[in-house]
SESEDO-654859 format. One line per field, with one value per residue: residue in three letters; x, y, z of N, C-alpha, C, CB in turn. Coordinates in steps of 0.05 Angstrom, whole numbers, plus 5000, padded with zeros to 4 digits. Glycine has a CB too. Example, Ala and Ser with C-alpha at 12.3 -4.5 7.8 and 13.67 -1.06 7.14 Angstrom:
<vopas>
resn = Ala	Ser
n_c1 = 5264	5257
n_c2 = 4886	4955
n_c3 = 5156	5142
ca_c1 = 5246	5273
ca_c2 = 4910	4979
ca_c3 = 5156	5143
c_c1 = 5264	5258
c_c2 = 4934	5001
c_c3 = 5156	5157
cb_c1 = 5226	5282
cb_c2 = 4911	4988
cb_c3 = 5181	5114
</vopas>
This chain:
<vopas>
resn = Met	Thr	Val	Arg	Tyr	Asp	Leu	Arg	Asp	Asp	Val	Glu	Ile	Pro	Glu	Ala	His	Ala	Asp	Lys	Pro	Arg	Arg	Ala	Val	Val	Pro	Ala	Met	Leu	Arg	Gly	Ala	Arg	Asn	Arg	Cys	Met	Asn	Cys	Gly	His	Gly	Lys	Leu	Phe	Asp	Gly	Phe	Leu	Thr	Ile	Arg	His	His	Cys	Ser	Glu	Cys	Gly	Glu	Glu	Phe	His	His	His	Arg	Ala	Asp	Asp	Ala	Pro	Pro	Tyr	Phe	Thr	Ile	Thr	Ile	Val	Gly	His	Ile	Ile	Ile	Pro	Ala	Leu	Leu	Ile	Val	Glu	Val	Met	Trp	Arg	Pro	Ala	Ile	Trp	Ile	His	Met	Ser	Ile	Trp	Leu	Pro	Leu	Thr	Leu	Leu	Leu	Cys	Phe	Ala	Leu	Met	Arg	Pro	Ile	Lys	Gly	Ala	Leu	Val	Gly	Leu	Gln	Trp	Ala	Leu	Tyr	Met	His	Gly	Phe	Asp	Pro	Glu	Ser	Glu	Asp	Glu	Phe	Pro	Val	Ala	Pro	Ala	Pro	Ser	Glu	Arg	Ile	Ser
n_c1 = 4802	4804	4756	4748	4703	4710	4683	4708	4768	4807	4829	4883	4893	4923	4981	4962	4975	5036	5082	5080	5103	5086	5042	5048	4983	4968	4997	4987	4946	4944	4992	4965	4919	4945	4954	4993	5040	5029	5071	5120	5119	5119	5117	5052	4981	4929	4899	4865	4807	4787	4802	4845	4911	4945	4998	5051	5095	5145	5153	5126	5084	5024	4965	4917	4877	4851	4786	4756	4698	4632	4639	4677	4631	4597	4630	4635	4598	4582	4616	4608	4562	4557	4587	4561	4502	4500	4521	4488	4443	4459	4468	4411	4383	4415	4409	4377	4360	4342	4327	4343	4393	4410	4407	4454	4495	4493	4496	4534	4580	4565	4589	4642	4662	4656	4669	4723	4743	4717	4763	4821	4796	4772	4832	4861	4829	4845	4893	4880	4865	4913	4941	4922	4920	4886	4840	4860	4906	4941	4998	4997	4940	4881	4839	4787	4739	4724	4752	4729	4691	4720	4704	4697	4689	4639	4605	4567
n_c2 = 2357	2312	2304	2249	2243	2228	2193	2188	2152	2165	2205	2238	2212	2238	2218	2207	2226	2217	2234	2248	2238	2174	2172	2143	2114	2091	2101	2159	2176	2141	2184	2232	2224	2217	2264	2288	2324	2297	2299	2314	2283	2296	2365	2401	2386	2393	2462	2475	2450	2429	2445	2447	2462	2534	2518	2464	2470	2448	2431	2461	2436	2453	2459	2478	2467	2433	2395	2364	2374	2344	2290	2274	2278	2236	2186	2187	2179	2145	2102	2097	2089	2039	2011	2031	2018	1964	1945	1974	1934	1879	1900	1912	1858	1820	1835	1878	1933	1989	2046	2103	2077	2065	2107	2136	2111	2105	2150	2180	2146	2148	2202	2209	2181	2201	2259	2229	2213	2242	2275	2239	2226	2254	2294	2234	2237	2283	2277	2235	2254	2283	2252	2217	2267	2296	2355	2413	2403	2370	2403	2414	2423	2455	2511	2497	2534	2575	2645	2699	2756	2830	2882	2921	2885	2881	2920	2941
n_c3 = 1334	1275	1234	1169	1124	1065	1000	0953	0930	0903	0947	0988	1048	1107	1162	1219	1276	1276	1292	1341	1405	1439	1492	1548	1588	1632	1666	1670	1689	1730	1764	1764	1793	1841	1851	1821	1768	1707	1670	1689	1738	1795	1813	1841	1820	1835	1857	1896	1931	1883	1840	1782	1772	1726	1712	1719	1763	1769	1728	1678	1646	1620	1642	1639	1599	1614	1608	1642	1665	1682	1678	1736	1775	1761	1749	1816	1847	1818	1825	1884	1887	1869	1915	1974	1971	1957	2002	2043	2025	2050	2115	2130	2107	2134	2195	2202	2224	2253	2223	2236	2255	2209	2177	2205	2194	2131	2114	2125	2120	2057	2048	2068	2026	1977	1989	1994	1948	1890	1881	1860	1820	1799	1770	1754	1713	1685	1676	1651	1592	1588	1571	1522	1489	1479	1468	1493	1500	1467	1427	1364	1350	1334	1357	1406	1411	1363	1364	1385	1350	1344	1373	1344	1291	1286	1280	1237
ca_c1 = 4801	4801	4736	4737	4685	4712	4688	4721	4788	4837	4830	4900	4896	4939	4987	4949	4995	5058	5106	5081	5113	5062	5045	5034	4952	4961	5027	4995	4922	4960	4997	4938	4906	4948	4951	5023	5034	5026	5084	5143	5109	5131	5087	5027	4961	4917	4911	4853	4800	4779	4814	4873	4923	4937	5001	5062	5114	5165	5164	5110	5064	5001	4943	4886	4874	4825	4760	4730	4664	4609	4643	4687	4617	4592	4637	4642	4576	4572	4639	4592	4540	4564	4592	4539	4472	4489	4531	4464	4424	4470	4459	4383	4376	4425	4403	4353	4370	4315	4321	4367	4417	4414	4425	4469	4516	4499	4504	4565	4593	4574	4592	4661	4664	4637	4701	4751	4744	4726	4796	4826	4787	4776	4851	4859	4805	4855	4911	4884	4858	4931	4954	4914	4925	4855	4828	4882	4950	4960	5016	4984	4910	4866	4835	4769	4737	4730	4758	4694	4712	4721	4672	4691	4672	4623	4576	4557
ca_c2 = 2320	2309	2272	2267	2224	2222	2160	2184	2142	2192	2232	2223	2207	2229	2204	2219	2230	2199	2250	2261	2208	2168	2177	2118	2118	2088	2120	2194	2174	2145	2214	2261	2216	2213	2311	2298	2328	2283	2300	2292	2267	2320	2384	2391	2371	2409	2484	2478	2409	2402	2479	2450	2493	2535	2494	2454	2491	2435	2434	2464	2426	2460	2431	2495	2457	2400	2397	2338	2375	2343	2267	2261	2271	2213	2167	2187	2180	2112	2078	2104	2076	2008	1992	2038	2007	1936	1948	1976	1916	1858	1907	1907	1838	1808	1849	1907	1936	2015	2063	2117	2075	2064	2135	2139	2096	2105	2187	2195	2137	2150	2223	2202	2175	2221	2268	2218	2194	2255	2297	2233	2218	2278	2277	2214	2240	2306	2250	2215	2275	2287	2223	2225	2305	2302	2386	2436	2382	2378	2427	2413	2427	2482	2519	2491	2549	2603	2663	2725	2778	2837	2893	2936	2874	2863	2932	2939
ca_c3 = 1321	1239	1222	1145	1103	1027	0984	0934	0924	0897	0959	1003	1082	1135	1179	1244	1309	1275	1305	1366	1428	1454	1523	1568	1600	1655	1683	1675	1700	1761	1773	1765	1821	1865	1855	1818	1742	1689	1646	1708	1767	1816	1812	1837	1797	1845	1870	1930	1932	1860	1825	1777	1765	1700	1708	1728	1783	1765	1692	1646	1633	1627	1659	1654	1577	1616	1596	1662	1668	1694	1683	1758	1802	1752	1753	1843	1845	1796	1839	1911	1896	1871	1948	1995	1956	1969	2031	2059	2028	2068	2128	2135	2106	2163	2212	2220	2244	2252	2201	2251	2254	2176	2174	2220	2179	2105	2108	2137	2094	2031	2046	2065	2014	1954	1991	1979	1914	1885	1875	1852	1805	1767	1767	1737	1673	1671	1663	1614	1568	1569	1548	1509	1479	1471	1467	1485	1511	1438	1423	1344	1353	1332	1391	1402	1407	1355	1369	1378	1329	1357	1373	1323	1268	1293	1279	1207
c_c1 = 4795	4776	4735	4720	4682	4701	4697	4750	4807	4848	4853	4896	4916	4945	4978	4976	5017	5081	5099	5080	5078	5066	5032	5010	4955	4987	5003	4967	4931	4979	4977	4929	4924	4966	4985	5027	5050	5047	5112	5141	5114	5117	5069	5009	4938	4918	4899	4841	4792	4794	4843	4887	4937	4982	5030	5084	5146	5173	5148	5091	5040	4987	4906	4862	4843	4797	4741	4708	4651	4626	4659	4659	4593	4600	4644	4621	4560	4581	4618	4578	4538	4575	4574	4506	4483	4504	4505	4443	4438	4465	4426	4378	4388	4420	4388	4348	4351	4332	4353	4384	4438	4425	4446	4506	4523	4502	4524	4583	4604	4585	4624	4681	4663	4674	4721	4751	4735	4747	4813	4821	4777	4811	4859	4851	4832	4872	4899	4883	4895	4945	4949	4917	4903	4853	4843	4916	4957	4966	4999	4960	4900	4855	4802	4740	4741	4732	4734	4714	4703	4705	4668	4685	4653	4597	4586	4555
c_c2 = 2328	2292	2274	2232	2213	2194	2166	2164	2148	2211	2212	2233	2217	2223	2221	2223	2209	2212	2258	2233	2195	2168	2147	2132	2122	2102	2143	2192	2164	2177	2221	2241	2210	2261	2304	2313	2300	2267	2286	2268	2284	2333	2371	2392	2389	2442	2482	2446	2419	2432	2465	2473	2490	2524	2482	2472	2486	2433	2441	2469	2442	2446	2451	2483	2441	2412	2375	2358	2371	2312	2263	2256	2252	2191	2155	2179	2146	2093	2084	2089	2048	2003	2007	2030	1969	1928	1942	1946	1885	1868	1896	1878	1818	1822	1867	1909	1974	2041	2101	2103	2060	2096	2146	2121	2102	2128	2194	2176	2142	2184	2230	2201	2179	2240	2253	2215	2220	2269	2274	2217	2240	2278	2249	2223	2263	2281	2243	2220	2277	2271	2222	2249	2299	2337	2399	2415	2374	2399	2434	2423	2450	2491	2511	2506	2572	2624	2688	2746	2790	2864	2917	2927	2875	2889	2936	2964
c_c3 = 1295	1247	1198	1135	1072	1028	0962	0956	0926	0925	0988	1042	1097	1152	1194	1266	1303	1280	1333	1386	1437	1491	1530	1588	1624	1690	1692	1687	1730	1790	1777	1792	1837	1871	1840	1784	1730	1674	1668	1731	1785	1821	1812	1824	1810	1857	1893	1921	1895	1835	1804	1778	1746	1688	1732	1742	1776	1734	1666	1647	1635	1626	1650	1624	1583	1613	1625	1658	1689	1695	1720	1774	1782	1754	1800	1845	1845	1819	1877	1916	1890	1914	1971	1986	1972	1990	2051	2063	2050	2093	2132	2122	2129	2193	2232	2217	2231	2239	2217	2255	2226	2166	2180	2212	2159	2095	2113	2117	2071	2029	2043	2033	1987	1958	1970	1963	1891	1868	1849	1824	1787	1769	1753	1708	1667	1661	1639	1590	1558	1561	1522	1474	1471	1485	1484	1500	1489	1422	1394	1329	1345	1358	1383	1394	1397	1374	1373	1372	1349	1362	1360	1295	1269	1273	1254	1199
cb_c1 = 4773	4831	4702	4767	4666	4751	4662	4726	4789	4823	4788	4932	4899	4945	5010	4923	4975	5060	5114	5054	5136	5053	5026	5064	4931	4955	5064	5003	4902	4983	5010	4904	4888	4973	4949	5047	5045	5015	5086	5158	5123	5150	5080	5019	4955	4914	4908	4822	4758	4726	4833	4878	4940	4917	5004	5064	5108	5160	5175	5106	5061	4994	4954	4892	4900	4824	4761	4735	4651	4577	4661	4711	4603	4593	4662	4652	4575	4597	4693	4577	4519	4600	4633	4541	4470	4488	4543	4449	4415	4499	4467	4365	4380	4457	4408	4345	4410	4301	4270	4364	4419	4378	4417	4451	4513	4483	4492	4575	4584	4548	4578	4654	4660	4592	4712	4764	4711	4725	4827	4830	4773	4758	4853	4841	4751	4869	4911	4867	4838	4944	4945	4905	4950	4828	4797	4871	4956	4954	5056	4984	4900	4842	4843	4770	4736	4711	4778	4664	4708	4740	4662	4708	4673	4623	4562	4530
cb_c2 = 2293	2289	2266	2287	2235	2222	2139	2217	2138	2224	2252	2231	2182	2229	2193	2195	2219	2186	2277	2283	2225	2137	2208	2101	2096	2054	2137	2222	2156	2125	2232	2267	2192	2171	2340	2266	2360	2297	2337	2309	2240	2337	2402	2392	2329	2396	2510	2511	2388	2387	2511	2443	2509	2578	2492	2436	2481	2413	2407	2444	2402	2474	2428	2549	2439	2379	2379	2329	2358	2353	2259	2281	2304	2214	2172	2210	2199	2103	2094	2124	2088	2001	1993	2073	2012	1913	1983	2001	1910	1852	1928	1931	1833	1806	1852	1926	1924	2025	2070	2128	2063	2055	2151	2130	2077	2094	2210	2190	2128	2142	2233	2183	2168	2244	2262	2200	2162	2253	2301	2232	2202	2324	2275	2194	2264	2337	2221	2199	2313	2302	2193	2225	2322	2273	2391	2477	2345	2366	2419	2400	2424	2480	2562	2481	2546	2611	2665	2739	2791	2834	2899	2950	2854	2852	2958	2926
cb_c3 = 1334	1214	1231	1117	1104	1010	0978	0916	0911	0871	0971	0988	1089	1144	1181	1258	1345	1254	1289	1370	1471	1442	1539	1592	1597	1650	1654	1642	1683	1750	1758	1728	1822	1869	1911	1821	1732	1675	1627	1725	1775	1810	1789	1847	1797	1856	1859	1941	1963	1855	1861	1756	1786	1690	1673	1714	1820	1777	1683	1628	1640	1618	1716	1656	1570	1654	1555	1705	1654	1679	1655	1774	1827	1737	1727	1860	1821	1756	1838	1914	1887	1840	1961	1999	1902	1950	2036	2045	1993	2065	2124	2123	2083	2162	2208	2231	2250	2293	2202	2275	2277	2159	2181	2245	2174	2091	2121	2181	2088	2009	2066	2076	2023	1972	2021	1981	1912	1895	1918	1866	1815	1770	1784	1747	1671	1688	1681	1605	1582	1572	1555	1526	1455	1489	1476	1508	1535	1420	1420	1346	1377	1311	1406	1417	1412	1338	1352	1415	1294	1357	1401	1321	1260	1333	1299	1203
</vopas>
C-alpha cells in the first residue's frame, strides 16, 4: 500500500490497481468461512483447527501471507457477547434461576459458540484479505517486512 502526500500540482499520480482483476469480496469471505480456497473454492484453507495451510492443494494459491492476528478472537468475543448477554438477562428477568443453573447453561453455551465461530470468522477474514489484495496476497507488492542483513554485513 502506498500513501503519498504531495502538495504540488505537477506530480503525476499513478493509476492504482488498474491492471489487477477485481476479486469478489463476499464470495471470497464465504468460501473462507466454509474452509475452502478463496480462489478455486475446492481446496481446504485450514490445516488444523486454526492453522492456515501454506497453499491450496487444488490450485496452488498461497495462503501464508495472511495477517489475521488478533481480529478473529475480537470478532468472536463481540458476536458471542451480543448473543449470550441479552439471553442471560432475559432468562434472569423472566425466571430468576439459581446461580448454579446460570453457570450450567451459559458457560458451556459460551464456550460452544466461541469454538464454533472462531474458525469461520478467521476464514472469512483471510478471504477478505485475499479479495482486497491485502498484505502478501498482492503479487506486485513489496515485502512488508525488510530483509534482515546477513551477519557478515552487520559486523563493521
